[in-house]
C-alpha positions in Angstrom: 25.5 -32.2 -56.9 25.8 -30.8 -60.2 27.9 -26.9 -59.8 26.1 -24.4 -61.7 28.6 -22.7 -64.2 28.3 -18.6 -64.9 29.3 -16.9 -67.9 29.3 -13.2 -69.1 27.6 -13.9 -72.1 26.3 -16.4 -74.9 29.7 -16.2 -76.6 31.4 -17.1 -73.5 29.1 -19.9 -73.1 30.2 -21.3 -76.7 33.6 -21.5 -75.1 32.3 -24.1 -71.9 33.4 -27.5 -72.6 30.8 -30.3 -73.5 29.9 -32.4 -70.7 31.7 -30.3 -67.7 28.4 -29.1 -66.7 24.5 -29.8 -66.9 23.5 -26.3 -66.8 25.1 -22.6 -67.0 23.9 -19.4 -66.3 24.7 -16.2 -68.7 24.7 -13.1 -67.2 23.8 -11.0 -70.6 23.1 -11.7 -74.4 26.2 -9.7 -75.2 27.7 -8.3 -72.1 26.5 -8.9 -68.3 23.1 -7.1 -67.4 22.0 -6.2 -70.9 18.5 -8.2 -69.7 19.2 -11.2 -72.8 21.1 -13.9 -70.5 19.6 -16.5 -68.5 19.4 -20.0 -67.7 20.8 -22.9 -69.7 21.3 -26.7 -70.0 23.2 -28.8 -72.3 21.3 -31.2 -74.3 23.9 -34.3 -75.3 21.8 -35.9 -78.4 20.5 -31.6 -79.9 21.6 -31.0 -83.5 19.1 -27.7 -84.0 21.2 -24.7 -85.1 22.4 -21.9 -83.3 19.5 -19.5 -83.6 22.2 -17.4 -81.0 19.3 -16.9 -78.3 17.3 -19.9 -77.7 20.2 -22.7 -78.7 23.6 -21.9 -78.5 26.4 -24.4 -79.9 29.8 -25.2 -78.5 33.2 -23.9 -80.3 35.0 -27.1 -79.0 32.3 -29.6 -81.0 31.5 -27.9 -84.2 29.2 -29.8 -85.7 28.5 -32.3 -83.4 25.4 -33.2 -81.7 24.6 -31.4 -78.6 23.5 -28.1 -77.8 23.0 -25.5 -74.5 18.9 -25.0 -74.7 17.5 -22.0 -72.7 14.8 -22.8 -70.3 12.0 -20.2 -69.4 8.4 -20.5 -70.4 7.4 -17.0 -71.0 6.9 -14.9 -74.2 9.9 -15.4 -76.5 12.1 -11.7 -75.7 14.0 -10.3 -78.8 16.7 -9.4 -75.6 17.7 -12.7 -75.7 18.4 -12.6 -79.6 20.7 -9.3 -79.0 18.1 -7.3 -80.9 18.8 -4.0 -78.5 22.2 -4.4 -78.7 22.8 -3.8 -82.4 22.7 -0.9 -85.2 20.1 -3.5 -86.8 17.7 -5.8 -85.2 15.9 -7.5 -88.2 18.0 -10.5 -88.0 17.6 -10.7 -84.2 13.9 -10.3 -84.0 13.2 -12.3 -87.0 15.2 -15.4 -85.3 12.8 -14.8 -82.7 9.6 -14.9 -84.4 11.0 -18.7 -86.2 11.2 -19.9 -82.6 7.4 -19.8 -82.7 6.7 -21.9 -86.0 3.9 -23.2 -83.7 2.6 -20.8 -82.4 3.9 -17.9 -79.4 4.5 -14.5 -77.9 7.4 -12.4 -79.1 7.7 -9.4 -76.6 9.9 -6.1 -77.7 10.8 -4.4 -74.9 10.8 -0.7 -75.0 13.9 0.9 -76.6 14.6 2.4 -80.6 15.2 -0.6 -82.6 15.9 -0.3 -86.5 14.2 -2.2 -89.2 15.7 -3.0 -92.6 13.8 -5.7 -93.9 9.6 -7.1 -93.7 9.5 -8.7 -90.3 7.9 -12.0 -91.0 5.0 -13.5 -88.6 4.4 -16.9 -88.9 0.8 -18.7 -88.1 -0.9 -18.1 -84.7 1.6 -15.6 -83.2 1.5 -12.5 -81.1 4.4 -9.9 -81.7 3.6 -7.4 -78.6 5.5 -4.4 -77.2 5.1 -2.0 -74.2 3.2 1.0 -76.2 4.9 4.2 -77.9 8.3 3.4 -76.0 8.8 0.4 -78.4 10.2 2.2 -80.8 10.8 0.4 -84.3 12.5 2.5 -87.0 11.5 1.0 -90.4 13.5 1.6 -93.0 13.0 -1.3 -95.8 12.5 -1.2 -99.5 9.9 0.9 -101.3 6.9 -1.4 -101.5 7.1 -3.7 -98.2 6.1 -3.3 -94.8 7.1 -3.5 -91.2 5.7 -6.7 -90.9 4.2 -9.5 -93.1 3.2 -12.9 -92.9 5.9 -15.6 -93.0 6.2 -17.5 -96.7 2.9 -17.4 -99.5 0.3 -14.7 -98.2 -2.7 -17.3 -98.1 -4.9 -16.9 -94.9 -2.9 -16.3 -92.0 -4.2 -15.1 -88.5 -2.1 -13.2 -85.7 -1.3 -10.4 -83.2 0.1 -7.5 -83.7 -0.2 -4.9 -80.1 1.5 -2.0 -78.7 3.8 -0.6 -80.8 4.9 2.2 -82.3 6.0 1.8 -86.3 7.6 5.1 -87.9 7.8 4.2 -91.5 11.2 6.0 -92.9 11.4 4.6 -96.4 9.1 6.7 -99.2 6.4 4.1 -100.8 6.7 1.6 -97.7 3.9 0.9 -95.3 3.8 -0.1 -91.3 1.8 -3.2 -91.5 1.2 -5.2 -95.0 -2.0 -6.9 -94.2 -1.9 -9.0 -97.4 -2.5 -12.6 -96.2 -3.8 -11.7 -92.8 -7.0 -12.6 -92.2 -8.5 -13.7 -88.6 -5.9 -11.2 -87.4 -5.8 -8.4 -84.2 -4.3 -5.3 -84.2 -4.3 -3.5 -80.7 -3.0 -0.6 -79.7 -0.7 0.3 -82.5 0.7 3.4 -83.6 2.5 4.2 -86.6 4.3 7.4 -87.5 4.2 8.4 -91.9 7.2 10.3 -91.4 7.7 9.6 -95.7 5.4 11.0 -98.2 3.2 8.1 -99.8 2.9 5.6 -97.2 0.5 3.8 -95.5 0.2 2.4 -91.7 -2.2 -0.6 -92.6 -1.8 -1.5 -96.8 -4.6 -3.8 -97.5 -4.9 -5.1 -101.2 -7.7 -8.0 -101.2 -6.6 -11.9 -102.7 -10.1 -13.6 -102.0 -8.6 -15.0 -99.0 -7.1 -11.6 -97.5 -7.6 -9.2 -95.8 -10.9 -10.8 -94.2 -12.4 -10.4 -90.7 -9.1 -8.6 -89.0 -10.2 -6.3 -85.8 -8.3 -3.2 -85.5 -8.5 -1.6 -82.0 -7.8 2.0 -80.8 -4.9 2.0 -83.8 -3.6 5.7 -84.3 -1.3 7.5 -87.4 0.1 10.5 -88.1 0.9 11.3 -91.6 3.3 14.1 -92.5 2.5 18.2 -92.4 1.5 18.5 -95.9 -1.7 16.7 -95.7 -3.4 18.0 -98.7 -0.2 16.6 -100.9 1.8 13.9 -98.8 -0.3 11.0 -100.5 -0.1 9.6 -96.9 -2.9 7.1 -96.2 -4.2 5.3 -92.9 -6.1 2.9 -93.5 -5.3 1.3 -97.3 -7.9 -1.1 -98.4 -6.7 -0.8 -101.8 -5.9 -2.5 -105.2 -2.6 -3.6 -106.4 -3.3 -5.1 -109.5 -5.4 -3.9 -113.0 -7.4 -7.3 -113.0 -8.4 -7.4 -109.2 -11.9 -7.5 -108.3 -11.4 -7.7 -104.4 -9.9 -5.9 -101.4 -10.1 -5.5 -97.9 -13.8 -7.5 -96.9 -15.4 -7.8 -93.7 -12.8 -5.7 -91.7 -14.2 -4.0 -88.2 -12.0 -0.9 -87.1 -13.1 0.6 -83.9 -11.6 3.8 -82.6 -8.2 5.4 -83.1 -6.6 9.1 -84.2 -5.8 9.8 -87.8 -4.3 12.7 -88.2 -1.9 14.5 -91.5 -3.0 12.4 -93.8 -4.2 12.9 -97.1 -7.0 10.4 -97.2 -7.6 9.0 -93.8 -9.4 5.6 -94.5 -9.3 4.7 -98.7 -11.9 1.2 -99.2 -12.2 -1.0 -102.3 -13.6 -3.4 -100.8 -17.1 -4.7 -99.6 -18.6 -5.0 -96.0 -16.0 -2.9 -93.9 -17.0 -1.5 -90.5 -15.1 1.9 -89.3 -16.7 3.2 -85.9 -15.5 5.6 -83.7 -12.7 7.3 -85.4 -11.6 10.7 -84.7 -9.8 12.3 -88.4 -8.0 15.7 -88.1 -6.2 17.5 -90.5 -6.7 15.2 -93.3 -7.8 16.4 -97.2 -10.4 13.2 -97.5 -11.9 11.2 -94.3 -13.2 8.1 -95.7 -13.1 7.5 -99.8 -15.3 4.4 -101.1 -14.2 3.0 -104.5 -14.4 -0.1 -106.8 -11.4 -2.4 -107.5 -9.9 -1.6 -111.3 -11.8 -4.9 -112.7 -15.2 -4.8 -110.1 -15.9 -1.4 -112.1 -16.2 -3.8 -115.1 -18.6 -6.3 -114.0 -22.5 -7.0 -114.0 -22.9 -6.9 -110.5 -20.0 -4.7 -109.3 -21.7 -2.9 -106.6 -20.3 -2.5 -102.7 -21.4 -1.6 -99.0 -19.5 -0.2 -96.1 -20.4 1.7 -93.0 -19.1 4.4 -90.8 -20.8 5.1 -87.4 -20.0 7.8 -84.9 -16.8 9.3 -85.9 -15.7 12.5 -85.7 -14.1 15.3 -88.2 -12.2 18.4 -87.6 -10.3 20.1 -90.3 -11.5 17.6 -92.9 -12.0 18.9 -96.4 -14.1 16.5 -97.4 -15.3 13.7 -94.7 -16.7 10.8 -96.8 -16.5 11.0 -100.5 -17.8 8.3 -102.6 -15.2 7.9 -105.8 -17.8 5.4 -107.6 -21.0 5.6 -108.2 -21.8 1.9 -107.2 -19.8 2.3 -104.0 -22.7 2.4 -101.4 -22.2 3.8 -98.5 -24.0 4.3 -94.7 -22.4 6.5 -92.6 -23.2 8.4 -89.2 -20.8 11.5 -88.2 -21.3 12.7 -84.6 -19.8 15.5 -85.7 -17.9 17.7 -87.9 -16.1 21.1 -88.1 -14.0 22.5 -90.5 -15.4 21.1 -93.8 -15.5 22.1 -97.6 -18.2 19.5 -97.7 -19.5 16.6 -95.9 -20.3 14.3 -98.4 -19.2 14.1 -102.1 -20.9 11.9 -104.3 -20.9 10.7 -107.6 -24.5 9.0 -106.9 -26.6 9.4 -103.5 -28.6 6.2 -105.0 -28.5 4.0 -101.9 -26.4 6.2 -99.8 -27.6 7.1 -96.3 -24.9 9.7 -95.4 -26.0 11.6 -91.4 -24.3 14.4 -89.9 -25.3 16.1 -86.9 -23.8 19.2 -88.2 -26.5 20.7 -90.6 -24.9 23.7 -91.6 -25.9 26.9 -93.5 -24.8 25.9 -97.3 -26.9 22.8 -98.9 -23.8 20.7 -99.4 -23.1 20.6 -95.5 -26.3 19.1 -94.7 -27.2 15.4 -94.4 -28.7 13.3 -97.4 -31.0 12.5 -94.7 -32.6 16.1 -93.7 -34.8 14.3 -91.1 -35.9 16.0 -87.9 -36.6 13.3 -85.0 -39.4 14.0 -82.8 -39.1 12.1 -79.2 -42.4 11.0 -78.2 -43.0 11.2 -74.3 -44.9 8.1 -72.5 -47.2 10.9 -71.4 -47.8 12.1 -74.9 -48.5 8.9 -76.4 -51.1 8.1 -74.2 -53.3 11.1 -74.5 
């Protein structure tokens, strides 16, 4: 019968003499009880690099075969890599992501984590937190997002859910959608702590961001929403020659507040359903990519259904005459003009709020009579 070694940390596990045990239990990653420990077994021939979480090399045989391998069949926990006990959790969480190069689930438990560089997610990975208490403070460079795809942006399917992302650098994003298609984003809250930031940034590249689904994603900008440059969903362009943007994405629900523009969309076939937008200058802004404006066939069409706006100066804005819109707003209040249009051609905007000013009325000014069966039979 083999004895089970018990060590205080993964650092102590490296000191266990190779061959002295087939199994060892670490009481923690860095110290006992920090939830980063677990059961390991010794694999004599393995040469996989030490990743300070699931694969541990022996200090007694540096450079030689033999590794301690973590035994666990559940999601990969970032605490295994010490992500909860370091000032900057970027390297630890990225190490966890690298263990799932063939898909898998990464768990980020409740806690405050500082992220200083984009976290790169491989194909088929689900990054899951516990809600508002899984707090990622993103302090990375301008022009980057807390999350991006691993490798060259192409068409990567992944999932992110139940996270609270705080964007702390001006000009950066919560999630860089470039390269993400057929992906899911569920119950993500993004706090834009600096001006000129975006929660979901998605210029298109003809392959992405396409066919993504967002459910219950909430975004809050800085207090000066009339001038803060904050955008919740930014389906935009980032190059002058760009003809495509984010296409055929579906956004369901979510509370978007204190953003200068809640939704900016230059793509085609996107559906926005059931958003609540408060204290913003523009609710939905629809435009064309720069190069698309010179094409013979340049029109775009996007849809808005069942959305509510409160204290939004312009709930729906058409920034180009060929950006066609179908919108049905369930209620609006505190507005200056419901629909600001370059051209109402091929646009349908319906609001239940009739108002007293012409600009407050719906593009379609129509009464619908309900015919009861008794009346129809007369």
